[in-house]
C-alpha positions in Angstrom: 212.6 41.6 226.0 210.2 42.9 223.3 211.0 42.5 219.6 209.2 44.2 216.7 207.5 42.6 213.8 209.1 43.2 210.4 208.0 42.5 206.9 210.1 41.4 203.9 210.1 43.5 200.7 208.1 40.7 199.1 205.1 41.6 201.3 204.4 44.5 198.9 204.5 42.2 196.0 202.1 39.8 197.7 199.7 42.7 198.6 199.7 43.9 195.0 199.8 40.8 192.9 197.7 38.5 195.0 195.1 40.9 196.5 193.9 41.8 193.0 193.1 38.7 191.0 192.8 40.5 187.7 194.0 43.9 186.2 190.4 45.2 186.1 190.1 45.0 189.8 193.4 46.9 190.2 192.3 49.7 187.9 189.0 49.9 189.7 190.9 50.3 193.0 192.8 53.2 191.6 189.7 54.8 190.2 188.2 54.6 193.7 191.2 56.6 194.9 190.4 59.3 192.4 186.8 59.4 193.7 188.1 59.6 197.3 190.3 62.5 196.3 187.1 64.5 195.4 187.8 64.5 191.7 184.8 65.3 189.5 186.1 62.9 186.9 188.7 60.2 186.1 190.5 59.6 182.8 192.0 56.2 182.0 194.3 56.2 179.0 196.0 53.2 177.4 199.0 54.0 175.2 200.7 51.8 172.7 199.5 49.5 169.9 197.2 46.5 169.7 198.5 43.7 171.9 201.5 45.8 172.8 200.2 48.5 175.1 203.1 49.9 177.1 201.5 52.6 179.4 198.4 53.2 181.5 197.6 56.8 182.6 195.0 57.4 185.4 194.3 61.1 185.7 192.2 62.8 188.3 191.5 66.5 189.2 191.0 66.0 192.9 192.7 67.5 195.9 196.2 66.2 195.1 198.9 65.5 197.7 201.6 67.5 199.4 204.9 66.0 200.7 203.4 65.2 204.2 200.5 63.3 202.6 202.8 61.4 200.3 205.1 60.3 203.2 202.5 59.8 205.9 199.6 58.3 203.9 200.7 57.2 200.4 203.9 55.5 201.6 202.5 53.9 204.7 201.0 50.4 204.2 197.7 50.0 205.9 197.3 53.6 206.8 194.2 54.5 208.8 193.8 57.9 207.2 190.6 57.1 205.4 189.3 55.2 208.5 189.8 58.4 210.6 188.7 60.8 207.9 185.7 59.2 206.3 184.3 62.2 204.5 185.9 64.3 201.8 185.8 68.1 201.8 182.7 68.0 199.5 180.9 65.4 201.7 181.7 62.2 199.8 182.0 59.1 201.9 185.4 57.6 201.0 185.2 54.2 199.4 188.7 53.0 200.6 189.6 52.1 204.1 192.3 49.4 204.1 195.2 51.6 203.1 196.6 49.1 200.5 195.0 50.5 197.3 198.3 51.9 195.9 199.7 48.4 195.6 197.3 48.0 192.7 200.0 49.8 190.7 202.3 46.8 191.3 199.6 44.4 189.9 199.4 46.4 186.7 203.1 47.0 185.7 206.7 46.9 186.7 207.2 50.6 187.2 205.0 53.5 188.4 205.4 57.3 188.2 203.0 59.7 190.0 202.6 63.4 189.4 200.6 65.2 192.0 199.8 68.8 193.0 197.9 70.3 195.9 196.7 73.9 195.7 199.0 76.3 197.4 202.0 73.9 197.4 204.6 72.4 195.2 204.1 69.8 192.5 205.9 66.4 192.9 207.0 63.4 190.9 207.1 60.1 192.7 208.7 57.0 191.1 209.0 53.3 192.1 210.4 50.2 190.5 208.5 47.2 191.8 211.4 44.8 190.8 213.3 46.2 193.8 210.9 44.5 196.1 212.0 41.1 194.7 215.6 41.5 196.0 216.4 38.6 198.3 216.9 39.3 202.0 215.6 42.9 201.9 213.0 44.3 204.3 210.3 46.6 203.1 211.9 49.6 204.9 215.0 49.0 202.8 213.2 49.8 199.6 213.0 53.5 198.6 210.9 55.4 196.2 212.2 58.5 194.4 210.5 61.8 195.2 211.4 65.1 193.5 209.8 68.5 193.2 208.7 69.4 189.6 206.9 72.4 188.1 203.2 72.5 187.6 203.9 73.7 184.0 205.8 70.5 183.2 202.8 68.4 184.3 200.4 70.6 182.3 202.7 70.2 179.2 202.6 66.5 179.7 198.8 66.5 179.7 198.7 68.7 176.7 200.9 66.2 174.8 198.6 63.4 175.9 195.6 65.3 174.7 197.2 65.7 171.2 198.3 62.1 171.1 194.9 60.7 172.0 193.0 63.4 170.1 190.9 64.3 173.1 190.3 67.4 175.2 191.6 66.9 178.8 190.6 69.6 181.4 193.2 72.1 182.4 195.2 70.7 185.3 195.6 72.9 188.4 195.4 70.2 191.1 195.1 66.5 191.2 197.1 63.3 190.5 198.4 61.5 187.4 199.5 57.9 187.7 201.6 56.4 184.9 202.1 52.6 185.0 204.9 51.3 182.7 205.9 47.9 181.4 202.5 46.4 181.8 202.1 42.9 183.3 199.1 41.9 181.1 198.3 41.7 177.4 195.3 43.9 176.7 192.9 43.0 173.8 189.6 44.3 172.5 187.8 41.8 174.7 189.8 43.0 177.7 188.9 46.6 177.1 185.2 45.7 176.6 185.2 43.9 180.0 187.0 46.8 181.6 184.5 49.2 180.2 181.6 47.2 181.6 183.3 46.9 185.0 183.8 50.6 185.1 180.2 51.1 184.1 179.2 48.9 187.0 181.0 51.2 189.4 178.1 53.6 189.0 174.7 52.3 190.2 172.1 52.5 187.4 169.4 53.8 189.8 171.3 56.7 191.5 173.9 58.5 189.5 176.6 60.3 191.5 178.4 63.4 190.2 181.5 61.5 189.0 182.4 61.0 185.4 184.7 58.3 184.0 186.4 58.2 180.6 188.3 55.3 178.9 190.5 56.0 175.9 192.6 53.5 173.9 195.3 54.8 171.5 194.3 53.9 168.0 190.8 52.8 169.0 187.8 55.0 168.7 185.3 52.6 170.2 185.6 54.0 173.8 185.1 57.3 175.5 182.8 58.6 178.2 181.3 55.8 180.4 177.6 56.5 180.6 175.2 55.1 183.2 172.9 52.2 182.3 169.5 53.4 183.1 166.7 51.3 181.7 162.9 51.7 181.1 161.8 48.5 179.5 161.1 46.7 182.8 158.2 44.6 184.0 158.5 45.8 187.6 160.7 48.4 189.3 161.0 48.2 193.1 162.7 50.7 195.3 163.0 49.9 199.0 164.5 52.4 201.5 165.1 51.3 205.1 166.0 53.7 208.0 165.0 54.3 211.6 161.5 55.1 210.5 160.9 51.7 208.9 160.8 50.3 205.4 159.3 52.3 202.6 158.8 50.2 199.4 157.8 51.9 196.1 156.5 49.5 193.4 156.1 50.4 189.7 154.2 48.0 187.5 155.0 48.0 183.8 154.2 44.5 182.6 150.6 44.7 181.5 148.8 46.8 178.9 146.7 49.2 181.0 144.4 49.9 178.0 143.5 46.2 177.7 143.0 45.9 181.5 140.5 48.8 181.4 138.5 47.3 178.5 138.9 43.6 177.7 139.9 42.6 181.2 137.7 44.8 183.3 136.0 41.8 184.9 139.3 41.2 186.7 138.5 43.9 189.2 135.3 42.2 190.2 137.2 39.3 191.7 137.6 39.4 195.5 141.5 39.7 195.5 141.4 42.6 193.1 138.9 44.7 195.1 141.5 45.8 197.6 144.6 48.0 197.6 146.9 47.8 195.7 145.0 45.7 193.1 142.1 48.0 192.2 141.8 49.5 188.7 142.6 52.9 190.1 145.8 51.5 191.7 146.9 50.2 188.2 146.1 53.6 186.7 148.6 55.3 189.1 152.2 55.3 188.1 153.3 53.5 191.3 152.2 52.7 194.8 153.9 52.6 198.2 154.0 50.3 201.2 155.1 51.3 204.7 156.4 48.2 206.5 158.3 46.9 209.4 161.1 44.4 208.8 159.1 41.9 210.8 156.3 42.3 208.2 158.4 40.7 205.5 157.9 37.0 204.6 160.8 34.6 204.3 162.6 35.7 207.5 164.0 32.4 208.7 164.8 33.4 212.3 162.6 36.1 213.8 164.6 36.1 217.0 167.8 36.7 215.0 166.0 39.6 213.3 164.9 41.1 216.5 168.4 40.8 218.0 170.3 42.3 215.0 167.8 44.7 213.4 169.3 47.7 215.3 172.8 46.8 214.1 171.8 46.5 210.5 171.7 50.2 209.7 170.0 52.1 206.9 170.2 50.8 203.3 168.5 51.1 200.0 167.6 48.2 197.6 166.4 49.0 194.0 165.8 46.3 191.5 164.2 45.6 188.1 162.2 42.5 187.3 162.7 41.8 183.6 161.4 38.8 181.7 163.3 37.8 178.6 160.3 36.1 177.0 156.5 36.7 177.1 155.5 33.7 179.2 156.7 32.2 182.5 155.6 28.7 181.3 155.5 27.8 177.7 152.2 26.0 177.9 150.4 29.0 179.2 147.8 30.5 176.8 149.4 33.9 177.5 147.8 35.7 174.5 144.3 35.1 176.0 145.1 35.1 179.7 147.5 37.9 180.1 147.5 41.3 178.4 151.2 41.7 178.3 152.8 44.9 177.1 154.7 44.5 173.9 158.5 44.4 174.2 161.6 43.3 172.4 162.9 40.0 173.7 166.3 40.3 172.0 166.9 43.7 173.3 166.1 42.6 176.8 168.3 39.5 176.6 171.2 41.7 175.5 170.7 44.1 178.4 170.2 41.3 180.9 173.3 39.6 179.7 175.4 42.7 180.6 173.6 43.6 183.9 172.1 40.5 185.4 172.4 40.0 189.1 172.1 41.9 192.4 175.1 44.1 193.0 176.2 45.7 196.3 177.5 49.3 196.4 179.2 50.9 199.4 179.1 54.7 199.2 178.5 54.6 195.5 181.2 52.0 194.7 180.9 48.3 193.9 181.6 45.7 196.5 182.9 42.7 194.5 182.0 40.0 193.6 178.3 40.3 194.4 176.3 40.1 191.1 179.4 40.0 189.0 178.9 37.8 185.9 175.4 37.0 187.3 176.8 35.7 190.7 173.7 34.4 192.5 174.7 35.2 196.1 171.0 35.4 197.2 170.5 31.9 195.8 167.5 32.9 193.8 168.1 29.9 191.4 167.9 27.4 194.3 164.7 29.1 195.6 163.1 28.9 192.1 164.1 25.3 191.5 162.3 24.2 194.7 159.0 25.3 193.2 159.3 26.1 189.5 155.8 27.4 188.7 154.5 30.3 186.7 153.0 33.3 188.4 149.4 32.4 187.2 149.4 28.8 188.1 148.4 29.0 191.7 148.6 31.3 194.7 151.7 31.1 196.8 155.1 29.7 196.2 155.9 31.7 193.1 159.5 32.9 192.8 161.4 34.7 190.1 164.5 33.2 188.5 168.0 34.5 189.0 168.2 35.6 185.3 165.2 37.9 185.7 166.6 40.5 188.1 168.9 43.5 187.9 169.4 45.1 191.3 171.5 47.4 193.4 171.9 47.3 197.2 173.4 50.6 198.6 175.1 50.5 202.0 177.5 52.9 203.7 180.5 52.8 206.0 178.7 55.3 208.2 175.4 53.4 208.6 176.3 49.7 208.1 179.1 49.1 210.6 178.5 45.4 210.7 178.7 45.0 206.9 182.4 45.2 206.5 184.7 44.0 203.7 186.8 40.9 204.2 190.5 41.8 204.4 191.1 40.2 201.0 188.3 42.4 199.5 186.5 39.3 198.1 183.2 40.2 199.7 181.6 41.1 203.0 182.3 39.4 206.2 179.9 36.4 206.7 178.3 37.2 210.1 174.8 37.0 211.5 174.0 40.6 210.5 174.9 39.8 206.9 172.8 36.6 207.1 169.7 38.4 208.3 170.4 41.2 205.7 170.1 38.6 202.9 166.8 37.4 204.3 165.5 40.9 204.3 166.5 41.5 200.7 164.7 38.2 199.8 161.7 39.5 201.7 161.6 42.7 199.7 161.8 40.6 196.4 158.9 38.5 197.7 156.7 41.7 197.9 157.0 42.0 194.2 156.6 38.2 193.7 153.4 38.2 195.8 152.0 41.2 193.9 152.7 39.6 190.5 151.4 36.2 191.7 148.1 37.8 192.8 147.5 39.6 189.6 148.5 36.7 187.2 146.6 34.1 189.2 143.4 36.2 189.1 143.9 36.8 185.4 144.0 33.0 185.1 140.8 32.7 187.1 139.2 35.3 184.9 140.1 33.3 181.8 138.5 30.2 183.3 135.4 32.2 184.1 135.2 33.6 180.6 136.1 30.2 179.0 134.1 27.6 181.0 134.7 25.0 178.3 138.5 25.3 178.8 138.0 25.0 182.6 135.7 22.0 182.2 138.3 20.2 180.1 141.0 21.0 182.6 139.0 19.7 185.5 138.1 16.5 183.5 141.7 15.9 182.7 142.6 16.4 186.4 139.9 14.0 187.5 141.0 11.4 184.9 144.6 11.5 186.2 143.5 10.9 189.8 142.0 7.5 188.9 139.6 7.8 191.9 135.8 7.2 191.5 134.1 10.0 193.4 130.9 12.0 192.6 133.0 15.2 192.0 135.3 13.3 189.6 132.3 11.8 187.8 130.7 15.3 187.4 134.0 16.7 186.1 134.4 13.9 183.5 130.8 14.2 182.5 131.0 17.9 182.0 134.3 17.6 180.2 132.8 15.0 177.8 129.9 17.3 177.0 132.3 20.2 176.2 134.5 18.0 174.0 131.5 16.6 172.2 130.2 20.2 171.5 133.6 21.2 170.2 133.8 18.3 167.9 130.4 19.2 166.5 131.6 22.8 166.0 134.7 21.5 164.3 132.5 19.4 161.9 130.5 22.4 161.0 133.7 24.4 160.4 135.1 21.6 158.3 131.9 21.5 156.2 132.1 25.2 155.5 135.8 25.0 154.7 135.1 22.1 152.4 132.6 24.2 150.6 135.1 27.0 150.3 137.7 24.6 149.1 135.3 23.2 146.5 134.8 26.7 145.2 138.5 27.1 144.9 138.8 23.7 143.1 136.1 24.8 140.6 138.0 28.0 139.9 141.2 25.9 139.5 139.4 23.4 137.2 138.1 26.2 134.9 141.2 28.5 135.3 142.0 28.0 131.6 138.5 29.0 130.5 138.4 31.9 133.0 141.7 33.1 131.7 140.4 33.1 128.1 137.3 34.9 129.3 139.5 37.5 131.0 141.5 38.0 127.7 138.2 38.4 125.7 137.0 41.1 128.0 140.2 43.0 127.4 139.5 43.2 123.6 135.8 43.4 123.6 135.7 47.3 123.8 137.8 47.7 120.8 135.9 45.1 118.8 132.5 46.6 119.6 133.8 50.1 118.9 135.2 49.0 115.5 131.9 47.2 114.5 129.7 50.2 115.5 132.0 52.6 113.6 131.4 50.6 110.5 127.6 51.4 110.7 127.7 55.0 111.9 130.3 57.4 113.2 130.4 58.9 116.6 129.9 62.4 115.0 126.7 61.3 113.4 125.4 59.8 116.6 126.2 62.9 118.6 124.2 65.0 116.1 121.1 63.0 117.1 121.3 64.5 120.6 120.7 61.2 122.3 120.9 60.9 126.1 123.9 58.8 127.4 121.8 55.7 128.3 120.5 55.7 124.6 123.9 56.6 123.0 125.6 53.3 121.8 129.1 54.8 122.1 128.4 55.8 125.8 126.9 52.4 126.4 130.1 50.7 125.1 132.3 53.0 127.2 130.3 52.1 130.3 130.6 48.4 129.4 134.4 48.9 129.2 134.5 49.9 132.9 132.5 46.9 133.9 134.8 44.6 131.8 137.8 46.0 133.6 136.3 45.2 137.0 135.3 41.7 135.9 138.8 41.1 134.5 140.4 42.4 137.7 138.3 39.9 139.8 139.0 37.1 137.4 142.8 37.7 137.5 142.6 38.0 141.3 140.8 34.7 141.6 143.1 32.8 139.2 146.2 34.3 140.7 145.2 33.5 144.3 145.2 29.7 143.7 148.3 29.5 141.5 150.5 26.5 142.3 153.7 28.4 143.1 152.0 30.2 146.0 151.7 26.9 147.8 155.5 26.6 148.1 157.5 28.0 151.0 160.0 30.6 149.8 161.6 33.9 150.7 159.1 36.7 150.3 160.5 40.1 149.7 157.9 42.2 151.4 158.4 45.4 149.5 157.8 43.5 146.2 155.0 41.5 147.6 153.0 44.5 148.9 153.7 46.5 145.7 152.0 43.6 143.7 149.3 43.3 146.4 148.5 47.0 146.0 148.2 46.6 142.3 145.8 43.7 142.7 143.4 45.8 144.7 143.9 49.0 142.7 140.8 48.7 140.6 138.5 47.9 143.5 139.9 50.7 145.6 139.5 53.2 142.8 135.9 52.1 142.3 135.1 52.6 146.0 137.1 55.8 146.3 139.4 54.3 148.9 142.9 55.8 149.4 145.0 52.6 149.8 148.6 53.2 151.1 151.4 50.7 151.7 154.5 52.1 153.5 157.5 51.2 155.6 158.7 48.1 153.6 162.3 48.2 152.7 164.4 46.0 150.4 166.0 44.1 153.3 162.6 43.1 154.8 161.9 39.5 154.0 160.5 36.4 155.5 160.4 32.7 154.6 156.7 31.7 154.3 154.0 30.4 151.9 152.8 33.2 149.6 149.3 31.7 149.8 149.4 32.3 153.6 150.2 35.9 153.1 147.4 36.2 150.5 145.0 34.5 153.0 145.9 36.9 155.8 145.9 40.2 154.0 143.0 39.5 151.5 140.8 38.7 154.5 141.9 41.8 156.3 141.4 44.1 153.3 138.0 42.5 152.6 136.9 43.3 156.2 138.2 46.8 155.9 136.3 47.5 152.7 133.1 46.2 154.4 133.7 48.4 157.5 134.3 51.5 155.3 131.2 50.8 153.2 129.1 50.3 156.4 130.1 53.7 157.6 128.1 55.2 154.6 130.3 58.3 154.2 132.1 58.5 150.9 134.7 60.9 152.2 137.9 60.2 154.1 138.1 56.6 153.1 141.5 55.1 153.6 143.3 51.8 154.3 146.9 51.7 155.4 149.4 48.8 155.6 152.5 49.9 157.5 155.6 47.7 157.9 158.4 48.0 160.4 161.2 45.9 162.0 161.0 45.7 165.8 164.0 43.9 167.0 163.7 40.3 165.6 160.1 40.7 164.7 158.5 41.9 161.5 155.6 44.2 162.5 152.7 44.9 160.0 149.8 47.2 161.0 146.6 47.2 158.9 144.3 50.0 159.7 141.2 51.6 158.1 138.8 54.5 158.6 135.7 52.4 158.7 133.1 52.0 161.4 135.5 50.4 163.9 134.7 47.5 166.2 131.0 46.8 166.9 130.0 47.6 170.5 129.7 44.0 171.4 133.4 43.5 170.9 134.8 46.8 172.3 135.4 45.4 175.8 136.8 42.1 174.5 138.3 42.6 171.0 140.0 39.2 170.9 136.6 37.5 170.5 136.6 38.6 166.8 139.2 35.9 166.1 136.8 33.1 167.2 135.4 30.8 164.6 131.9 31.8 163.3 132.1 35.1 165.1 130.7 37.8 162.8 128.9 41.1 163.0 128.1 41.4 159.3 124.4 41.8 158.7 122.2 42.6 155.7 119.7 45.5 155.7 117.2 43.3 157.5 119.6 42.7 160.4 120.3 39.1 159.4 123.8 37.8 159.8 125.5 37.3 156.5 129.1 36.8 157.5 130.7 33.4 157.8 132.7 34.4 160.8 135.7 32.5 159.5 137.8 35.4 157.9 139.6 36.6 161.0 139.6 33.1 162.5 141.5 31.9 159.5 143.8 34.9 159.7 144.8 34.1 163.3 145.0 30.4 162.6 147.4 31.1 159.7 149.5 33.5 161.7 149.8 31.0 164.6 151.3 28.4 162.3 154.4 30.6 162.2 156.2 30.0 165.6 156.5 33.0 167.8 154.2 35.2 165.7 151.0 36.9 167.0 148.1 39.2 166.1 146.2 41.7 168.3 143.6 44.4 167.9 145.0 47.9 168.6 143.0 50.4 170.6 142.3 53.6 168.7 139.5 56.2 168.8 138.5 56.1 165.1 138.4 53.2 162.7 140.0 49.8 163.2 143.7 48.6 163.4 145.3 45.3 163.8 148.9 44.5 164.4 150.7 41.3 163.3 154.1 40.3 164.6 156.0 37.8 162.5 159.0 36.2 164.2 161.9 36.6 161.7 
């Protein structure tokens, strides 16, 4: 005797309530159905008021359903329709396959109404009350849904009313399906909608956008609308790997380093052995990207080569795209990254915000997310464990460098047609854990390692270049290493001896620096001591012109002197007028000197930059006028401010302006003289660019501009070619800026003149 299996009515409740752990997952399942229906778009509408939303509408303009489809597919649990008909009429690969997606309606609310219309047929309304499934003792076949024929006009009027109510423009409905869920099971808040919006955004891979639009509208809330893709261009690396029967093609785009700096200041990098071969040559960096053609067996990190050989043919074609994105400049805080690595400027805060939303490697099957991979940063590739086993920076040594799990945003694309052995678990909580999936993860890690090896090679060689260009630093490092070993060997003795010599020389240089700074400080103290007398002298120069003019007028009038026909240099009135100009210049310099060392400038306070640079411009006004220099300060707004010592700002910008004046005068031309100070806010940094139209960098510095910040480094010479500069101006500028944590200064590359960019961390 054979007896059939039966199912209680509660089975439907279990499928709906327990198969979807949260309401977002249920909505996403229904959105997938709209995609599988060949709809060009999907609208999700929440009706009601804050914390009391009563209805959800999910609207598509796909193929719709006739009565046979409703009975044979929609009403049949676990239907194999999508399994047997994988492609839609337009060629889309259907994302669903289990035949239980409609029970997501149960997860969302107590009642559901569906309106559907297929071209050439009738329109229908389908209704179900999920409470009926809770009736004790009932089998699933005992529960009925209501189905009735309705007019297409009625559905169109319903959508028109929704358009007016939500103040949006819905497309004209001629075919498709509308789902209306009532008596919602969850309380929806602003945070819930934000999370749903992000989840819907994740449905669309940021690397490959399908022709499917999504919209989310909330009654009474204007913060939502069209769900845009999340493409991004502020990455350090972008890697695209495509695997098929022809092998693995990997496209790598580098975007971490400043190519202009590599071509000039770091050109010696390409003389090192590792950097003389593809893809590390200068011409390879100048290309937008480079490609590698590989076999899977070429990848490093494959734990079981025999397993790879056995299952490679079962893997199927796939695509893996990922961004490597650092959220701070340096891998290791102790690295001298300003000198070692010519990083491209970026906004750390903006990156952190983007990473927070998109972090992780996500899997998409036929353009739709396979959860939970990469969700909330899920580290299913165990990148964190991999990094913790060897937490080194890319430039520290060759080999063993790994990225962290919070530095990658990736998308793996698979397909029901190609990847037959990468199937969902029945509960939809991920892919089935089998040997094919295990080797698949190893392959993805191998592709990530291609990027890691590339970056490791470049950064390590940049570190070597730094040691070559800074032998003193390397000698100290080797001496420190020898001292820590505690072993007496000839090599250690030599390292310690060389290190001692370097440190001794540095101490002597520091003593010279201190002597010069002491002299400069003495000059400042003298000015301070006689500030009262200097101030009186400044006041006297202000009145001297009027006093001399009055005294001369008592002896003879200007009219009588003019009658004599004297030349200007013999005319006492003209001589006094000339003296007035000299007095104004002397007074300007006296006020400048006295003001520079005032006591209040040595106190940390909030500096309003607009006001500061207005006063700064006035201070230099007379000098600029005398030298025919057009001095402009722009870009500073009322809200731009920073907590700092005013004397530090004076030190920085007076030195820079002094250098610019020297460079302009050295150019000889009296035309086109200008100095610009431009302020800007770049994320959480205050950017200030100082530029001039002077002679620009001396040739000796053009390939390595950062040298100008070294102590005693100067190109200022007199007419006999003798050096006259102290070489401390820019050294002091950089030293002062470095006292402000997170701040930096760099020379900008430009064809004419000179420009320097300062970034103050706000």
